[in-house]
C-alpha atoms as one frame of an Amber mdcrd trajectory, in Angstrom:
protein
  92.586 150.822 110.112  95.295 151.989 112.497  95.234 154.827 115.018  97.634
 156.860 112.852  95.096 156.666 110.001  92.423 158.035 112.334  94.833 160.832
 113.301  95.401 161.836 109.641  91.686 161.852 108.839  90.884 163.914 111.922
  93.837 166.256 111.385  95.300 165.593 114.839  98.314 163.811 116.283  98.348
 160.095 117.077  98.770 160.903 120.778  95.565 162.956 120.660  93.700 159.969
 119.215  95.093 157.867 122.047  93.946 160.410 124.640  90.440 160.435 123.151
  90.225 156.618 123.061  91.330 156.396 126.682  88.987 159.225 127.717  91.669
 161.573 129.027  90.244 164.883 130.308  92.871 167.159 128.744  91.369 167.082
 125.234  89.380 170.056 123.882  85.739 169.080 123.398  85.752 170.151 119.738
  88.775 167.915 119.065  87.212 165.018 120.944  84.022 165.232 118.861  86.033
 165.384 115.612  88.072 162.268 116.513  85.039 160.310 117.736  83.176 161.130
 114.504  86.019 159.667 112.411  86.190 156.603 114.699  82.448 156.040 114.304
  82.504 156.527 110.526  85.302 154.013 110.048  84.224 151.614 112.832  87.681
 151.719 114.363  88.398 149.268 117.211  91.566 149.846 119.292  93.884 146.841
 119.528  93.222 145.160 122.871  96.765 143.790 123.172  98.214 147.264 122.619
  95.828 148.632 125.240  97.013 145.951 127.667 100.660 146.838 127.062  99.765
 150.434 127.803  98.294 149.369 131.111  94.682 149.741 129.974  91.876 147.235
 130.455  91.125 144.809 127.631  87.427 144.507 128.582  87.922 140.746 128.315
  87.669 138.096 131.021  88.837 134.508 130.825  86.584 131.520 131.490  88.526
 128.319 132.168  86.527 125.089 132.342  88.385 122.216 134.024  87.434 118.583
 133.463  90.323 116.160 133.801  88.177 113.008 133.898  86.590 113.299 130.460
  87.698 111.163 127.512  89.320 112.775 124.479  86.613 114.553 122.493  86.837
 117.995 120.982  83.295 118.956 122.044  83.132 117.229 125.430  82.884 120.394
 127.534  80.137 121.863 125.362  78.113 118.645 125.511  78.540 118.412 129.282
  75.324 119.171 131.171  77.304 120.900 133.948  79.780 123.031 132.000  77.644
 124.055 129.007  75.092 126.075 131.050  77.916 127.833 132.924  79.597 128.782
 129.649  76.330 130.068 128.164  75.453 132.068 131.283  78.918 133.613 131.747
  79.119 134.652 128.078  75.597 136.131 128.020  76.041 138.026 131.301  79.511
 139.302 130.338  78.317 140.474 126.922  75.442 142.334 128.564  78.066 144.136
 130.683  80.034 145.110 127.568  82.742 142.530 128.243  84.191 139.813 125.990
  84.950 136.262 127.158  88.019 134.213 126.252  87.221 130.518 126.811  89.831
 127.817 127.445  89.287 124.174 128.374  91.616 122.306 130.717  91.751 118.525
 130.345  95.203 117.833 131.791  97.565 119.556 134.269  99.696 120.806 131.383
  96.722 122.725 129.997  96.991 125.149 132.919  99.810 126.763 130.940  97.068
 128.244 128.715  95.468 129.813 131.766  98.793 131.234 132.936  99.655 132.612
 129.490  96.319 134.405 129.200  97.163 136.317 132.373 100.860 136.889 131.627
 100.190 138.084 128.068  97.540 140.443 129.467  94.928 139.137 127.064  92.388
 139.235 129.903  91.671 141.549 132.821  90.636 138.713 135.147  89.564 135.091
 135.100  86.855 132.672 136.210  87.783 129.034 136.823  84.939 126.513 136.986
  85.305 122.851 137.916  88.535 123.333 139.859  90.150 120.058 140.889  91.578
 119.660 144.381  95.012 121.078 143.603  95.920 123.954 145.856  99.355 124.285
 144.215  97.768 125.232 140.893  95.490 127.723 142.617  98.498 129.202 144.434
 100.306 129.601 141.126  97.310 131.365 139.563  96.931 133.657 142.565 100.643
 134.499 142.456 100.064 136.222 139.098  98.267 138.939 141.080  95.372 139.031
 138.621  91.689 139.065 139.639  90.420 135.494 139.931  87.082 133.850 140.780
  86.880 130.141 141.573  83.572 128.304 141.145  83.248 125.127 143.247  86.226
 125.315 145.570  86.825 124.557 149.246  87.110 127.858 151.103  88.954 126.222
 154.004  91.872 125.341 151.692  92.168 128.971 150.635  92.215 130.127 154.242
  94.711 127.439 155.294  97.157 128.637 152.623  96.558 132.319 153.484  95.451
 133.068 149.924  92.690 135.372 151.146  95.016 138.367 150.833  94.647 138.469
 147.047  92.218 139.589 144.320  90.204 136.420 144.820  86.602 135.273 145.261
  84.932 131.877 145.711  81.452 131.096 144.362  79.794 127.877 145.527  76.380
 126.298 145.769  75.095 124.834 149.033  75.576 121.254 147.873  75.668 119.820
 151.380  72.272 121.261 152.263  70.780 120.298 148.892  71.982 116.708 149.205
  70.755 116.523 152.787  67.280 117.573 151.598  67.342 114.835 148.950  68.345
 112.069 151.373  65.834 113.258 153.971  63.169 113.091 151.263  64.026 109.465
 150.505  64.055 108.540 154.195  60.649 110.199 154.669  59.323 108.005 151.863
  60.424 104.979 153.878  63.764 104.122 152.232  66.448 102.653 154.467  68.789
 101.052 151.903  69.993 104.086 149.949  72.899 103.977 147.535  74.957 106.781
 146.019  76.708 107.322 142.717  79.659 109.473 143.734  80.991 112.404 141.809
  84.691 113.099 141.505  86.097 113.202 145.015  88.852 115.540 143.804  86.210
 118.278 143.515  84.663 120.258 146.338  81.115 119.469 145.138  81.857 115.754
 144.926  83.143 115.668 148.488  80.304 117.817 149.858  77.586 115.666 148.283
  79.081 112.447 149.586  79.588 113.902 153.080  75.945 115.005 153.222  74.781
 111.552 152.088  76.858 109.794 154.742  76.046 112.252 157.534  72.304 112.209
 156.884  72.143 108.420 156.990  74.152 108.498 160.214  71.805 110.989 161.850
  68.948 108.540 161.228  70.908 105.577 162.548  71.233 104.071 159.068  74.455
 102.340 158.096  76.350 103.247 154.935  76.549 100.057 152.882  79.911 100.034
 151.083  78.420  97.960 148.235  75.981 100.772 147.534  78.738 103.388 147.063
  79.359 103.544 143.302  82.313 105.619 142.006  80.804 107.508 139.070  83.330
 110.392 138.789  80.514 112.591 137.339  80.792 110.563 134.101  77.811 108.938
 132.358  79.691 105.903 131.053  81.357 105.188 134.394  78.036 105.470 136.253
  76.290 103.155 133.809  79.005 100.506 134.180  78.936 100.706 137.998  75.143
 100.379 138.169  75.208  97.367 135.831  77.872  95.790 137.990  75.731  96.287
 141.100  72.608  94.896 139.406  74.463  91.829 138.133  76.125  91.089 141.476
  73.276  88.875 142.685  73.402  90.673 146.031  70.493  92.583 147.641  69.935
  95.978 146.010  69.217  99.399 147.487  65.643 100.622 147.208  66.828 104.101
 146.217  69.884 105.713 144.614  71.085 109.274 145.028  73.233 110.338 142.077
  75.726 113.180 142.460  74.683 114.596 139.103  71.835 114.194 136.620  73.934
 112.717 133.825  74.808 109.754 136.041  71.205 109.481 137.303  69.911 109.224
 133.743  72.531 106.551 132.978  71.397 104.671 136.096  67.768 104.762 134.933
  68.859 103.382 131.541  70.761 100.526 133.199  67.792  99.739 135.471  65.382
  99.696 132.524  67.632  97.291 130.623  67.516  94.913 133.594  63.739  95.158
 133.848  63.734  97.278 137.024  61.154 100.069 136.835  61.640 103.551 138.277
  60.144 104.520 140.686  58.024 101.402 141.258  60.978  99.152 142.083  63.749
 101.665 142.700  63.767 105.420 143.337  66.387 107.680 141.758  67.352 111.284
 142.595  69.831 113.399 140.643  71.670 116.674 141.212  71.957 119.780 138.957
  68.421 119.756 137.482  69.591 119.884 133.875  67.027 120.589 131.143  66.735
 116.904 130.247  65.668 116.029 133.810  62.131 117.294 133.186  61.870 115.651
 129.758  62.808 112.021 130.352  60.418 109.318 131.548  59.972 109.208 134.426
  60.719 112.880 134.998  63.742 113.038 137.268  63.564 114.346 140.822  66.699
 116.443 141.208  68.477 119.054 143.341  68.545 122.281 141.354  71.983 123.878
 140.978  71.664 127.711 140.866  73.828 128.062 137.750  72.583 131.471 136.616
  72.943 133.012 140.076  76.454 131.567 140.455  77.487 132.725 136.980  76.159
 136.241 137.562  77.974 136.493 140.894  81.209 135.270 139.278  81.028 137.786
 136.409  80.035 140.701 138.642  82.782 139.875 141.124  85.599 139.416 138.621
  84.685 142.741 136.981  84.606 144.396 140.406  88.020 142.918 141.230  89.383
 144.233 137.932  88.429 147.759 138.997  89.713 147.386 142.550  93.127 148.754
 143.456  93.316 146.926 146.775  93.290 143.090 147.014  89.978 141.812 148.375
  88.692 138.330 149.206  85.014 137.344 149.283  82.850 134.237 149.187  79.348
 133.526 147.910  77.169 130.457 148.432  73.793 129.943 146.748  71.006 127.565
 147.857  70.449 124.289 146.016  66.890 123.013 146.447  65.088 119.763 145.729
  62.718 119.673 142.739  60.224 116.821 143.185  59.103 114.990 140.063  58.225
 111.377 139.239  61.336 109.246 139.850  60.793 108.579 143.567  58.158 106.592
 145.472  57.816 104.541 148.632  59.922 101.360 148.724  58.533  98.529 146.624
  58.419  96.053 149.544  56.511  98.463 151.785  53.797  98.986 149.185  53.380
  95.240 148.697  52.938  94.774 152.441  50.302  97.499 152.454  48.360  95.689
 149.705  48.462  92.437 151.684  47.180  94.148 154.830  44.337  95.689 152.870
């Protein structure tokens, strides 16, 4: 049903229907009630694209999930333990605010055209980008569209260096550095000195922060970073598994503990260790990051740094909706704590426990 049909049924002009839909004050109350009654009876929904062309809000935000390291697979984002919870949380929170969500996935630089078109075609009022790669030029291009934008997991210093803080923009991060520091300190307190890391993607802010915290914490304790124990996992399960197998088959001394930059890679590491007959945590300790649902269900239950996904998602939705209503450009940042959740995948180093038994 079109707006002109509503006008005929209500016995008013099409412009009056438009004024009622857009809540203009210059409509007699009796006329407003008559039009709204017809709209309710016929379940009329105004065309969002037409509303956008008229300069009205679409009550729709865009959610753009970026993962340029994943292999071709139509469902890869939705099976990803990092992206899937963000998508669920953003959709649920937005719907509870009376807002729709347009979801796009970005697997290659060319896919950013979809993000740009969503803004240019005014299909969305604002956008949330999660998983942003280190590409300030793309961010600059998005910001140049002068549409409200929230970035999840992005380096604030890059924004400031490019003077992009004069726009409708917000950054939402987790305190990955502090969370990783807590994890490494925990391993050191257990007696571990040879600690390896499975790196995330170093093109992401979170990947760089987690590695920096690992390196800095070892340095503060006078412990050297062993290059052989740095495994490039790229946040991918298959890559992490292959790198751990390579380390185990090298014939060289192994670390007594591994910090993994996400849980997916930690679980792959535990699988590789089990296949080589190395038990966790008796012979090697493993810590993950994110605290995905599976972390508490595997054996042994995975010690992990909990990523505050719901809090970050809520802040992103609330902020992008606030930016959509703001006439003046504003810039803000949010950072939520990431804390260690202790479970069963860590213990004192295997050698230390053997020495204790001998002394006893």
